[in-house]
DRENDO-1510 file (C-alpha; in Angstrom, 1 decimal, always signed):
<recs>
REC; n; res; u; v; w
REC; 1; UNK; +3.4; +20.0; +15.4 .
REC; 2; UNK; +4.8; +17.9; +12.6 .
REC; 3; UNK; +8.4; +17.1; +12.1 .
REC; 4; UNK; +10.9; +15.5; +9.7 .
REC; 5; UNK; +13.1; +13.2; +11.8 .
REC; 6; UNK; +15.7; +11.4; +9.8 .
REC; 7; UNK; +15.5; +7.8; +10.9 .
REC; 8; UNK; +19.0; +7.1; +9.8 .
REC; 9; UNK; +20.5; +9.7; +12.1 .
REC; 10; UNK; +17.7; +10.6; +14.5 .
REC; 11; UNK; +18.3; +14.3; +13.7 .
REC; 12; UNK; +15.2; +16.6; +13.5 .
REC; 13; UNK; +15.5; +18.2; +10.0 .
REC; 14; UNK; +12.4; +20.4; +9.9 .
REC; 15; UNK; +9.2; +21.2; +11.8 .
REC; 16; UNK; +5.8; +22.4; +10.7 .
REC; 17; UNK; +2.7; +23.7; +12.5 .
REC; 18; UNK; -0.6; +22.0; +11.9 .
REC; 19; UNK; -2.9; +23.7; +9.6 .
REC; 20; UNK; -5.3; +26.1; +11.2 .
REC; 21; UNK; -9.1; +25.6; +11.2 .
REC; 22; UNK; -9.4; +28.5; +8.8 .
REC; 23; UNK; -6.9; +26.9; +6.4 .
REC; 24; UNK; -8.8; +23.6; +6.5 .
REC; 25; UNK; -12.1; +25.4; +5.9 .
REC; 26; UNK; -10.8; +27.2; +2.9 .
REC; 27; UNK; -9.3; +23.9; +1.5 .
REC; 28; UNK; -12.6; +22.1; +1.8 .
REC; 29; UNK; -14.5; +25.0; +0.2 .
REC; 30; UNK; -12.0; +25.3; -2.6 .
REC; 31; UNK; -12.0; +21.5; -3.2 .
REC; 32; UNK; -15.7; +21.3; -3.4 .
REC; 33; UNK; -15.9; +24.2; -5.9 .
REC; 34; UNK; -13.0; +22.9; -8.0 .
REC; 35; UNK; -14.4; +19.3; -8.1 .
REC; 36; UNK; -17.8; +20.4; -9.3 .
REC; 37; UNK; -16.2; +22.1; -12.3 .
REC; 38; UNK; -13.7; +19.3; -12.8 .
REC; 39; UNK; -16.6; +16.7; -13.0 .
REC; 40; UNK; -17.9; +18.6; -16.0 .
REC; 41; UNK; -14.6; +18.2; -17.9 .
REC; 42; UNK; -14.5; +15.4; -20.5 .
REC; 43; UNK; -12.6; +12.3; -19.5 .
REC; 44; UNK; -9.9; +12.9; -22.0 .
REC; 45; UNK; -9.1; +16.4; -20.5 .
REC; 46; UNK; -8.9; +14.9; -17.0 .
REC; 47; UNK; -6.7; +12.1; -18.2 .
REC; 48; UNK; -4.4; +14.6; -19.9 .
REC; 49; UNK; -3.9; +16.3; -16.6 .
REC; 50; UNK; -3.1; +13.0; -14.9 .
REC; 51; UNK; -0.5; +12.3; -17.6 .
REC; 52; UNK; +1.1; +15.6; -16.8 .
REC; 53; UNK; +1.4; +14.6; -13.2 .
REC; 54; UNK; +3.4; +11.6; -14.3 .
REC; 55; UNK; +5.7; +13.9; -16.3 .
REC; 56; UNK; +6.3; +16.1; -13.3 .
REC; 57; UNK; +7.0; +13.1; -11.1 .
REC; 58; UNK; +9.7; +12.0; -13.5 .
REC; 59; UNK; +11.2; +15.4; -13.9 .
REC; 60; UNK; +11.5; +15.7; -10.1 .
REC; 61; UNK; +12.4; +12.1; -9.4 .
REC; 62; UNK; +15.7; +12.8; -7.7 .
REC; 63; UNK; +14.2; +15.5; -5.4 .
REC; 64; UNK; +11.2; +13.4; -4.4 .
REC; 65; UNK; +13.2; +10.2; -3.9 .
REC; 66; UNK; +15.6; +12.1; -1.6 .
REC; 67; UNK; +12.7; +13.4; +0.4 .
REC; 68; UNK; +11.3; +9.8; +0.8 .
REC; 69; UNK; +14.7; +8.6; +2.0 .
REC; 70; UNK; +15.1; +11.5; +4.3 .
REC; 71; UNK; +11.7; +11.2; +6.0 .
REC; 72; UNK; +11.2; +7.5; +6.3 .
REC; 73; UNK; +14.5; +5.9; +5.5 .
REC; 74; UNK; +13.8; +4.0; +2.3 .
REC; 75; UNK; +17.0; +3.0; +0.4 .
REC; 76; UNK; +17.4; +5.6; -2.3 .
REC; 77; UNK; +17.3; +3.1; -5.2 .
REC; 78; UNK; +13.9; +1.8; -4.0 .
REC; 79; UNK; +12.7; +5.4; -3.5 .
REC; 80; UNK; +13.5; +6.2; -7.1 .
REC; 81; UNK; +11.6; +3.1; -8.1 .
REC; 82; UNK; +8.6; +4.3; -6.1 .
REC; 83; UNK; +8.6; +7.6; -8.1 .
REC; 84; UNK; +8.9; +5.7; -11.4 .
REC; 85; UNK; +6.1; +3.4; -10.6 .
REC; 86; UNK; +3.9; +6.3; -9.6 .
REC; 87; UNK; +4.6; +8.1; -12.9 .
REC; 88; UNK; +3.9; +4.9; -14.9 .
REC; 89; UNK; +0.5; +4.5; -13.1 .
REC; 90; UNK; -0.4; +8.1; -14.0 .
REC; 91; UNK; +0.4; +7.3; -17.7 .
REC; 92; UNK; -1.6; +4.0; -17.5 .
REC; 93; UNK; -4.7; +5.7; -16.3 .
REC; 94; UNK; -4.3; +8.5; -18.7 .
REC; 95; UNK; -4.4; +5.9; -21.5 .
REC; 96; UNK; -7.2; +3.7; -20.1 .
REC; 97; UNK; -9.5; +6.0; -18.2 .
REC; 98; UNK; -11.9; +6.6; -21.1 .
REC; 99; UNK; -12.3; +2.9; -21.7 .
REC; 100; UNK; -12.9; +2.1; -18.0 .
REC; 101; UNK; -15.4; +4.9; -17.5 .
REC; 102; UNK; -17.3; +4.5; -20.8 .
REC; 103; UNK; -21.0; +4.1; -20.6 .
REC; 104; UNK; -22.1; +0.4; -20.7 .
REC; 105; UNK; -25.1; -0.6; -22.6 .
REC; 106; UNK; -27.3; -3.3; -21.0 .
REC; 107; UNK; -29.3; -5.4; -23.4 .
REC; 108; UNK; -29.4; -5.1; -27.2 .
REC; 109; UNK; -30.4; -1.5; -27.5 .
REC; 110; UNK; -28.1; +1.1; -25.9 .
REC; 111; UNK; -31.0; +3.7; -26.0 .
REC; 112; UNK; -33.1; +1.6; -23.6 .
REC; 113; UNK; -30.8; +1.1; -20.6 .
REC; 114; UNK; -27.1; +1.7; -19.8 .
REC; 115; UNK; -24.7; +2.3; -16.9 .
REC; 116; UNK; -22.7; +5.5; -16.3 .
REC; 117; UNK; -19.9; +6.2; -13.9 .
REC; 118; UNK; -20.3; +9.6; -12.2 .
REC; 119; UNK; -17.8; +11.0; -9.7 .
REC; 120; UNK; -18.7; +11.0; -6.0 .
REC; 121; UNK; -17.1; +14.3; -5.1 .
REC; 122; UNK; -14.1; +15.2; -2.8 .
REC; 123; UNK; -12.4; +12.1; -1.3 .
REC; 124; UNK; -10.5; +12.2; +1.9 .
REC; 125; UNK; -7.2; +10.2; +1.5 .
REC; 126; UNK; -5.6; +9.1; +4.8 .
REC; 127; UNK; -2.2; +7.9; +3.7 .
REC; 128; UNK; +0.7; +6.1; +5.4 .
REC; 129; UNK; +4.4; +6.8; +5.5 .
REC; 130; UNK; +5.9; +3.6; +4.0 .
REC; 131; UNK; +5.2; +4.5; +0.4 .
REC; 132; UNK; +4.6; +8.2; +0.8 .
REC; 133; UNK; +4.2; +9.1; -2.9 .
REC; 134; UNK; +3.0; +5.8; -4.4 .
REC; 135; UNK; +0.2; +5.2; -1.9 .
REC; 136; UNK; -1.4; +8.6; -2.8 .
REC; 137; UNK; -0.8; +8.3; -6.5 .
REC; 138; UNK; -2.4; +4.9; -6.8 .
REC; 139; UNK; -5.6; +6.4; -5.4 .
REC; 140; UNK; -5.4; +9.8; -6.9 .
REC; 141; UNK; -4.6; +9.0; -10.5 .
REC; 142; UNK; -7.8; +6.9; -11.1 .
REC; 143; UNK; -9.9; +9.1; -8.8 .
REC; 144; UNK; -9.0; +12.3; -10.6 .
REC; 145; UNK; -9.6; +10.6; -14.0 .
REC; 146; UNK; -13.1; +9.7; -12.7 .
REC; 147; UNK; -13.8; +13.3; -11.9 .
REC; 148; UNK; -13.2; +13.4; -8.1 .
REC; 149; UNK; -11.2; +15.8; -6.0 .
REC; 150; UNK; -9.0; +14.9; -3.1 .
REC; 151; UNK; -7.9; +16.1; +0.4 .
REC; 152; UNK; -4.7; +14.4; +1.5 .
REC; 153; UNK; -4.1; +13.8; +5.2 .
REC; 154; UNK; -0.7; +12.2; +5.2 .
REC; 155; UNK; +1.2; +10.4; +8.0 .
REC; 156; UNK; +2.7; +12.8; +10.6 .
REC; 157; UNK; +6.3; +11.8; +9.9 .
REC; 158; UNK; +6.4; +12.6; +6.2 .
REC; 159; UNK; +5.2; +16.3; +6.1 .
REC; 160; UNK; +7.7; +17.3; +3.4 .
REC; 161; UNK; +6.5; +14.5; +1.2 .
REC; 162; UNK; +2.9; +15.7; +1.7 .
REC; 163; UNK; +3.8; +19.2; +0.7 .
REC; 164; UNK; +5.8; +18.1; -2.2 .
REC; 165; UNK; +2.9; +16.0; -3.6 .
REC; 166; UNK; +0.8; +19.1; -3.5 .
REC; 167; UNK; +3.4; +21.1; -5.5 .
REC; 168; UNK; +3.6; +18.3; -8.1 .
REC; 169; UNK; -0.1; +18.5; -8.8 .
REC; 170; UNK; +0.1; +22.3; -9.0 .
REC; 171; UNK; +3.0; +22.1; -11.4 .
REC; 172; UNK; +1.1; +19.7; -13.6 .
REC; 173; UNK; -1.7; +22.2; -14.0 .
REC; 174; UNK; -4.3; +20.4; -12.0 .
REC; 175; UNK; -7.0; +23.1; -11.2 .
REC; 176; UNK; -6.3; +25.1; -8.0 .
REC; 177; UNK; -8.0; +23.6; -5.0 .
REC; 178; UNK; -8.9; +20.3; -6.6 .
REC; 179; UNK; -6.2; +18.5; -4.6 .
REC; 180; UNK; -5.0; +19.8; -1.2 .
REC; 181; UNK; -2.4; +18.5; +1.3 .
REC; 182; UNK; -3.4; +19.3; +4.8 .
REC; 183; UNK; -1.3; +18.9; +7.9 .
REC; 184; UNK; -3.9; +17.6; +10.3 .
REC; 185; UNK; -3.6; +16.1; +13.8 .
REC; 186; UNK; -5.2; +12.7; +14.1 .
REC; 187; UNK; -7.7; +14.0; +16.7 .
REC; 188; UNK; -9.2; +16.3; +14.0 .
REC; 189; UNK; -9.7; +13.7; +11.3 .
REC; 190; UNK; -13.2; +12.7; +12.6 .
REC; 191; UNK; -14.5; +16.2; +12.0 .
REC; 192; UNK; -13.1; +16.1; +8.5 .
REC; 193; UNK; -14.8; +12.8; +7.8 .
REC; 194; UNK; -18.1; +14.1; +9.0 .
REC; 195; UNK; -17.9; +17.3; +7.0 .
REC; 196; UNK; -20.6; +17.2; +4.3 .
REC; 197; UNK; -18.1; +18.3; +1.6 .
REC; 198; UNK; -16.3; +15.1; +2.0 .
REC; 199; UNK; -18.0; +12.4; -0.1 .
REC; 200; UNK; -15.9; +9.4; +0.7 .
REC; 201; UNK; -12.8; +8.1; +2.5 .
REC; 202; UNK; -9.8; +6.0; +1.5 .
REC; 203; UNK; -7.3; +4.8; +4.0 .
REC; 204; UNK; -4.2; +2.8; +3.9 .
REC; 205; UNK; -2.9; +1.9; +7.4 .
REC; 206; UNK; -3.2; -0.4; +10.3 .
REC; 207; UNK; -6.3; -2.5; +11.0 .
REC; 208; UNK; -6.8; -0.6; +14.3 .
REC; 209; UNK; -7.0; +2.7; +12.5 .
REC; 210; UNK; -9.1; +1.2; +9.8 .
REC; 211; UNK; -11.7; +0.1; +12.2 .
REC; 212; UNK; -11.9; +3.6; +13.7 .
REC; 213; UNK; -12.1; +5.3; +10.3 .
REC; 214; UNK; -14.7; +2.8; +9.1 .
REC; 215; UNK; -16.9; +3.5; +12.1 .
REC; 216; UNK; -16.7; +7.2; +11.6 .
REC; 217; UNK; -17.3; +7.1; +7.9 .
REC; 218; UNK; -20.0; +4.5; +8.3 .
REC; 219; UNK; -21.8; +6.7; +10.9 .
REC; 220; UNK; -21.7; +9.5; +8.3 .
REC; 221; UNK; -22.9; +7.1; +5.5 .
REC; 222; UNK; -19.8; +7.6; +3.4 .
REC; 223; UNK; -18.2; +5.2; +1.0 .
REC; 224; UNK; -14.8; +3.8; +2.2 .
REC; 225; UNK; -11.9; +1.8; +0.7 .
REC; 226; UNK; -9.7; +0.4; +3.4 .
REC; 227; UNK; -6.3; -1.2; +2.6 .
REC; 228; UNK; -5.0; -2.4; +6.0 .
REC; 229; UNK; -2.5; -4.8; +7.5 .
REC; 230; UNK; -1.3; -8.1; +6.3 .
REC; 231; UNK; +0.6; -11.3; +7.3 .
REC; 232; UNK; +1.1; -12.7; +3.8 .
REC; 233; UNK; +2.0; -16.3; +3.4 .
REC; 234; UNK; +4.7; -17.5; +1.0 .
REC; 235; UNK; +3.9; -21.2; +0.4 .
REC; 236; UNK; +6.7; -23.4; -0.9 .
REC; 237; UNK; +5.6; -26.9; -1.9 .
REC; 238; UNK; +8.0; -29.8; -2.4 .
REC; 239; UNK; +7.9; -29.7; -6.2 .
REC; 240; UNK; +8.8; -26.0; -6.4 .
REC; 241; UNK; +12.0; -24.5; -7.8 .
REC; 242; UNK; +13.6; -24.0; -4.4 .
REC; 243; UNK; +16.5; -21.9; -5.7 .
REC; 244; UNK; +14.1; -19.4; -7.4 .
REC; 245; UNK; +11.7; -19.5; -4.5 .
REC; 246; UNK; +14.4; -18.7; -1.9 .
REC; 247; UNK; +15.9; -15.9; -4.0 .
REC; 248; UNK; +12.5; -14.3; -4.5 .
REC; 249; UNK; +11.6; -14.8; -0.9 .
REC; 250; UNK; +14.5; -12.5; +0.2 .
REC; 251; UNK; +13.1; -9.7; -1.9 .
REC; 252; UNK; +9.5; -10.5; -0.9 .
REC; 253; UNK; +10.4; -10.0; +2.8 .
REC; 254; UNK; +13.1; -7.4; +2.9 .
REC; 255; UNK; +12.1; -4.8; +0.3 .
REC; 256; UNK; +11.4; -1.4; +1.9 .
REC; 257; UNK; +13.2; -2.9; +5.0 .
REC; 258; UNK; +10.2; -5.2; +5.4 .
REC; 259; UNK; +7.8; -2.3; +6.1 .
REC; 260; UNK; +5.1; -3.2; +3.6 .
REC; 261; UNK; +1.6; -4.6; +4.1 .
REC; 262; UNK; +2.1; -7.0; +1.1 .
REC; 263; UNK; +5.6; -8.2; +2.2 .
REC; 264; UNK; +5.6; -11.9; +2.6 .
REC; 265; UNK; +5.9; -12.5; +6.3 .
REC; 266; UNK; +5.2; -16.2; +6.9 .
REC; 267; UNK; +7.3; -18.6; +4.8 .
REC; 268; UNK; +5.3; -21.9; +4.9 .
REC; 269; UNK; +7.5; -24.6; +3.6 .
REC; 270; UNK; +7.0; -28.3; +3.0 .
REC; 271; UNK; +9.3; -30.1; +5.4 .
REC; 272; UNK; +10.7; -32.2; +2.6 .
REC; 273; UNK; +12.5; -29.1; +1.2 .
REC; 274; UNK; +12.5; -26.9; +4.3 .
REC; 275; UNK; +16.2; -27.4; +5.1 .
REC; 276; UNK; +17.3; -26.5; +1.6 .
REC; 277; UNK; +15.0; -23.5; +1.4 .
REC; 278; UNK; +16.2; -22.2; +4.7 .
REC; 279; UNK; +19.8; -22.6; +3.8 .
REC; 280; UNK; +19.4; -20.7; +0.5 .
REC; 281; UNK; +17.2; -18.1; +2.1 .
REC; 282; UNK; +19.6; -17.4; +4.9 .
REC; 283; UNK; +22.5; -17.2; +2.4 .
REC; 284; UNK; +20.5; -14.5; +0.5 .
REC; 285; UNK; +19.7; -12.6; +3.7 .
REC; 286; UNK; +23.5; -12.6; +4.6 .
REC; 287; UNK; +24.1; -10.7; +1.3 .
REC; 288; UNK; +21.8; -7.8; +2.3 .
REC; 289; UNK; +23.6; -4.6; +3.2 .
REC; 290; UNK; +22.4; -2.6; +6.1 .
REC; 291; UNK; +23.4; +1.1; +6.2 .
REC; 292; UNK; +23.0; +4.6; +5.1 .
REC; 293; UNK; +19.9; +4.7; +2.9 .
REC; 294; UNK; +21.4; +7.4; +0.6 .
REC; 295; UNK; +24.2; +4.9; -0.4 .
REC; 296; UNK; +23.1; +3.3; -3.6 .
REC; 297; UNK; +24.5; -0.1; -2.5 .
REC; 298; UNK; +22.4; -0.2; +0.7 .
REC; 299; UNK; +19.6; -2.7; +0.6 .
REC; 300; UNK; +18.3; -2.4; +4.2 .
REC; 301; UNK; +17.7; +1.1; +5.6 .
REC; 302; UNK; +16.5; +2.1; +9.1 .
REC; 303; UNK; +13.0; +1.4; +10.3 .
REC; 304; UNK; +10.9; +4.5; +10.1 .
REC; 305; UNK; +10.4; +5.2; +13.9 .
REC; 306; UNK; +12.0; +4.1; +17.2 .
REC; 307; UNK; +8.7; +2.7; +18.5 .
REC; 308; UNK; +8.3; +0.4; +15.4 .
REC; 309; UNK; +11.7; -1.1; +16.1 .
REC; 310; UNK; +10.9; -1.7; +19.7 .
REC; 311; UNK; +7.6; -3.4; +18.8 .
REC; 312; UNK; +9.3; -5.6; +16.2 .
REC; 313; UNK; +12.1; -6.6; +18.6 .
REC; 314; UNK; +9.5; -7.6; +21.3 .
REC; 315; UNK; +7.8; -9.9; +18.7 .
REC; 316; UNK; +11.2; -11.5; +18.0 .
REC; 317; UNK; +12.0; -12.0; +21.7 .
REC; 318; UNK; +8.5; -13.5; +22.4 .
REC; 319; UNK; +8.8; -15.9; +19.4 .
REC; 320; UNK; +12.3; -17.1; +20.5 .
REC; 321; UNK; +11.1; -17.5; +24.1 .
REC; 322; UNK; +8.3; -19.7; +22.7 .
REC; 323; UNK; +10.7; -21.9; +20.8 .
REC; 324; UNK; +11.5; -20.3; +17.5 .
REC; 325; UNK; +15.1; -20.9; +16.3 .
REC; 326; UNK; +17.0; -17.7; +15.6 .
REC; 327; UNK; +19.0; -18.2; +12.3 .
REC; 328; UNK; +20.1; -14.7; +11.7 .
REC; 329; UNK; +19.9; -11.2; +13.2 .
REC; 330; UNK; +17.5; -10.8; +16.1 .
REC; 331; UNK; +18.6; -7.5; +17.6 .
REC; 332; UNK; +18.6; -3.7; +17.1 .
REC; 333; UNK; +21.9; -2.5; +15.7 .
REC; 334; UNK; +24.0; -0.2; +17.9 .
REC; 335; UNK; +24.6; +3.5; +17.1 .
REC; 336; UNK; +22.4; +6.2; +15.7 .
REC; 337; UNK; +19.4; +5.4; +13.6 .
REC; 338; UNK; +16.6; +2.9; +13.9 .
REC; 339; UNK; +18.4; +0.0; +12.3 .
REC; 340; UNK; +17.4; -3.6; +12.9 .
REC; 341; UNK; +19.4; -6.6; +11.8 .
REC; 342; UNK; +17.8; -8.7; +9.0 .
REC; 343; UNK; +16.3; -11.5; +11.0 .
REC; 344; UNK; +15.3; -15.1; +10.2 .
REC; 345; UNK; +13.3; -17.3; +12.6 .
REC; 346; UNK; +13.0; -21.0; +11.9 .
REC; 347; UNK; +10.7; -23.6; +13.3 .
REC; 348; UNK; +8.0; -21.0; +14.0 .
REC; 349; UNK; +4.6; -22.3; +14.9 .
REC; 350; UNK; +1.3; -20.7; +14.2 .
REC; 351; UNK; +0.7; -19.5; +17.7 .
REC; 352; UNK; +4.0; -17.5; +18.0 .
REC; 353; UNK; +4.1; -13.8; +17.7 .
REC; 354; UNK; +6.0; -13.9; +14.5 .
REC; 355; UNK; +3.3; -15.9; +12.9 .
REC; 356; UNK; +0.0; -14.7; +14.4 .
REC; 357; UNK; +0.8; -11.0; +14.5 .
REC; 358; UNK; +1.8; -8.6; +11.6 .
REC; 359; UNK; +5.6; -8.1; +11.8 .
REC; 360; UNK; +6.3; -4.8; +10.1 .
REC; 361; UNK; +10.0; -4.8; +9.6 .
REC; 362; UNK; +13.0; -7.0; +8.5 .
REC; 363; UNK; +11.9; -10.2; +10.2 .
REC; 364; UNK; +11.1; -13.5; +8.4 .
REC; 365; UNK; +9.3; -16.5; +10.0 .
REC; 366; UNK; +9.8; -20.0; +8.5 .
REC; 367; UNK; +7.0; -22.5; +9.3 .
REC; 368; UNK; +7.4; -26.1; +8.4 .
REC; 369; UNK; +4.5; -28.3; +7.3 .
REC; 370; UNK; +4.0; -31.9; +6.3 .
REC; 371; UNK; +1.8; -31.6; +3.3 .
REC; 372; UNK; -0.3; -29.3; +1.0 .
REC; 373; UNK; -3.4; -29.4; +3.1 .
REC; 374; UNK; -1.4; -28.3; +6.1 .
REC; 375; UNK; +0.2; -25.5; +4.2 .
REC; 376; UNK; -3.1; -24.1; +3.0 .
REC; 377; UNK; -4.7; -24.4; +6.4 .
REC; 378; UNK; -1.8; -22.6; +8.0 .
REC; 379; UNK; -1.8; -19.9; +5.3 .
REC; 380; UNK; -5.4; -19.2; +6.1 .
REC; 381; UNK; -5.0; -19.3; +9.9 .
REC; 382; UNK; -4.7; -15.6; +10.2 .
REC; 383; UNK; -7.0; -12.6; +10.7 .
REC; 384; UNK; -5.5; -11.0; +7.6 .
REC; 385; UNK; -6.1; -11.7; +3.9 .
REC; 386; UNK; -4.2; -9.3; +1.7 .
REC; 387; UNK; -1.8; -11.2; -0.6 .
REC; 388; UNK; -0.2; -14.7; -0.8 .
REC; 389; UNK; +2.4; -16.4; -2.9 .
REC; 390; UNK; +2.3; -20.1; -3.9 .
REC; 391; UNK; +5.4; -21.8; -5.3 .
REC; 392; UNK; +4.9; -25.1; -7.1 .
REC; 393; UNK; +6.0; -26.9; -10.3 .
REC; 394; UNK; +2.4; -28.2; -11.0 .
REC; 395; UNK; +0.5; -25.3; -12.6 .
REC; 396; UNK; -2.6; -27.4; -13.1 .
REC; 397; UNK; -2.8; -28.1; -9.4 .
REC; 398; UNK; -1.9; -24.5; -8.6 .
REC; 399; UNK; -5.1; -23.3; -10.3 .
REC; 400; UNK; -7.1; -25.4; -7.9 .
REC; 401; UNK; -5.1; -24.4; -4.8 .
REC; 402; UNK; -5.3; -20.7; -5.4 .
REC; 403; UNK; -9.1; -21.0; -5.0 .
REC; 404; UNK; -8.5; -22.3; -1.4 .
REC; 405; UNK; -6.2; -19.5; -0.3 .
REC; 406; UNK; -8.0; -16.7; +1.5 .
REC; 407; UNK; -6.5; -13.5; +0.1 .
REC; 408; UNK; -7.2; -10.6; -2.2 .
REC; 409; UNK; -4.4; -11.7; -4.5 .
REC; 410; UNK; -2.4; -14.9; -5.0 .
REC; 411; UNK; +0.8; -14.9; -7.1 .
REC; 412; UNK; +2.0; -18.2; -8.4 .
REC; 413; UNK; +5.8; -18.6; -8.6 .
REC; 414; UNK; +6.2; -14.9; -8.3 .
REC; 415; UNK; +6.6; -11.8; -6.1 .
REC; 416; UNK; +3.3; -10.3; -4.7 .
REC; 417; UNK; +3.1; -6.7; -5.9 .
REC; 418; UNK; +0.6; -4.0; -6.8 .
REC; 419; UNK; +0.2; -3.3; -10.5 .
REC; 420; UNK; -2.0; -0.6; -12.0 .
REC; 421; UNK; -3.5; -3.1; -14.4 .
REC; 422; UNK; -4.8; -5.4; -11.6 .
REC; 423; UNK; -7.2; -4.8; -8.7 .
REC; 424; UNK; -5.5; -4.5; -5.3 .
REC; 425; UNK; -7.0; -5.0; -1.9 .
REC; 426; UNK; -7.8; -7.5; +0.8 .
REC; 427; UNK; -10.4; -9.4; +2.8 .
REC; 428; UNK; -10.9; -10.2; +6.5 .
REC; 429; UNK; -9.0; -7.8; +8.7 .
REC; 430; UNK; -7.0; -6.6; +5.7 .
REC; 431; UNK; -9.8; -4.3; +4.6 .
REC; 432; UNK; -12.3; -4.0; +1.8 .
REC; 433; UNK; -12.7; -2.3; -1.5 .
REC; 434; UNK; -10.2; -2.3; -4.3 .
REC; 435; UNK; -7.6; +0.1; -5.8 .
REC; 436; UNK; -6.1; -0.1; -9.3 .
REC; 437; UNK; -7.4; -1.7; -12.4 .
REC; 438; UNK; -10.8; -1.1; -13.9 .
REC; 439; UNK; -12.4; -1.9; -10.6 .
REC; 440; UNK; -10.3; +0.7; -8.7 .
REC; 441; UNK; -11.2; +3.6; -11.0 .
REC; 442; UNK; -14.9; +2.9; -10.3 .
REC; 443; UNK; -14.7; +2.6; -6.5 .
REC; 444; UNK; -15.3; +6.3; -6.1 .
REC; 445; UNK; -18.0; +6.6; -8.7 .
REC; 446; UNK; -21.8; +6.5; -8.6 .
REC; 447; UNK; -22.5; +3.5; -10.7 .
REC; 448; UNK; -25.7; +4.9; -12.1 .
REC; 449; UNK; -28.4; +3.0; -14.0 .
REC; 450; UNK; -30.1; +4.9; -16.8 .
REC; 451; UNK; -33.3; +3.6; -18.3 .
REC; 452; UNK; -34.8; +5.4; -21.3 .
REC; 453; UNK; -38.3; +4.8; -22.4 .
REC; 454; UNK; -39.9; +5.9; -25.8 .
REC; 455; UNK; -40.5; +9.5; -26.4 .
REC; 456; UNK; -44.2; +10.5; -25.9 .
</recs>
């Protein structure tokens, strides 16, 4: 059983039965048949279909944004931005797919050897609830352009978003069966991964689930792309623009109510400027408005589920008990809905829960360091390696420092974000493989070498 539970009111809005084994079987058969035909279409035809997906997303922006807000509590303005970003990504790949997938000559004579990018087949996409449209689109837009099909297994708390995504693809004229949304219980995912009609798997989710899926897909010898957890550092050096850094830090931590793998979570600040940064940061946090996510002035909505709020609060309590200084928030808010006060913890050390665990909600941890080497060492002292931000006024030195930071992406004097033009993914326990950019469109292709000898 799947249900839409409004996290702002705790009301059950709708319920859905899981798809039957017969429905799943038909979907797999249809996807395999449709993908084999789709792979024969020229790239420009596939790209045109992806462009139409972007058009439909924009036409239905209000409806889809309201569904996101209803099911997982994202503030409505951010939900609309998610749809706009998804549509732009479709347009981007529609324009660049042919370039990214073009045959590549090796050597001076293209007739002797070259590389081609063939689709793998039907890809199983196991997607999370925190960006219910964007997470799927950023995989599907390049994957479809490359000639693949897709089966979407979405998070259990966003079934209406899952069904709406399917209708968007149908409305855009994507061939019937090529993309299917299935309501599948977690216990049945392993059988889907093992099915020979599934060629590869992509997952965005927790590290624990990623390890499980990786073992299942690896046992079946199937390609995987895993985008998992993060505990991103936001490093502020003494020569940084502190006002700009603090202002950006508020957005970096509290967008999507802090429920993002690439949210900055550990604010590692040179002790020479830590008091000023903390003062400005807390002032910015005080301006955040917690409330009804359908209100266009709300900046912090509810957390998506009650258990997530409980886990976050336990991390805060353990950190305070270990010596962290509570500067703001620190408690669930009373009344209906899974709201948690925007929280700032100062004087956090690397062994506290707020620093050594992923905090998936509106909680920021400030860690003070004595110098650059200490900042880099602390930034790397985590099992995760997704994104990182570095704030400094010395851009020459920054180019050296970014090579020392263990992360899939480092943003200098800016907000860590995903962008269709750039590869996105992590290292260590944050996963492997890349989405987006030229690299992302090739992840689910057979990079085939072709060597041609002289005619006999």
